[in-house]
C-alpha positions as CSV (number, residue, x, y, z in Angstrom):
1,X,34.9,10.5,14.3
2,X,31.8,10.8,16.5
3,X,30.5,13.7,13.9
4,X,31.3,11.5,10.9
5,X,29.1,8.7,11.6
6,X,26.0,10.3,11.8
7,X,26.8,12.8,8.9
8,X,27.2,10.0,6.6
9,X,24.3,8.0,7.8
10,X,22.3,11.3,7.1
11,X,23.7,11.7,3.7
12,X,22.9,7.8,2.9
13,X,19.5,8.4,4.0
14,X,19.3,11.6,2.0
15,X,20.6,10.0,-1.1
16,X,18.7,6.8,-1.2
17,X,15.8,7.5,-3.2
18,X,12.6,5.2,-3.1
19,X,11.4,3.4,-6.0
20,X,8.0,4.7,-6.9
21,X,5.6,2.4,-8.6
22,X,2.8,4.0,-10.8
23,X,0.8,0.7,-11.7
24,X,-0.8,0.4,-8.3
25,X,-4.6,0.0,-8.4
26,X,-6.8,2.7,-7.1
27,X,-8.0,1.2,-4.0
28,X,-10.8,3.7,-2.9
29,X,-12.1,4.6,-6.5
30,X,-15.6,3.1,-6.9
31,X,-15.8,3.9,-10.6
32,X,-13.1,1.6,-11.4
33,X,-14.4,-1.2,-9.4
34,X,-15.4,-4.7,-11.3
35,X,-17.9,-5.8,-8.7
36,X,-20.5,-3.3,-7.3
37,X,-20.3,-2.5,-3.2
38,X,-23.5,-4.7,-3.1
39,X,-21.7,-7.5,-4.6
40,X,-18.6,-6.9,-2.6
41,X,-20.8,-7.1,0.6
42,X,-22.5,-10.5,-0.5
43,X,-19.2,-12.0,-1.3
44,X,-17.8,-10.9,2.1
45,X,-20.6,-12.4,3.8
46,X,-20.5,-15.5,1.9
47,X,-16.6,-15.8,3.1
48,X,-17.6,-15.1,6.6
49,X,-20.2,-17.9,6.7
50,X,-17.8,-20.1,5.2
51,X,-15.1,-19.3,8.0
52,X,-17.4,-19.9,10.8
């Protein structure tokens, strides 16, 4: 019984396949950005000044 529980747990972990999503945005790609880095910087400064 001591060997069966870890073996079943290992088998269950190996058989559980994670769901892959291909529709995630590319977070680090500057070419697919809607706003330029300068606009993003200005927007961040505006939000920061509103929070202060």
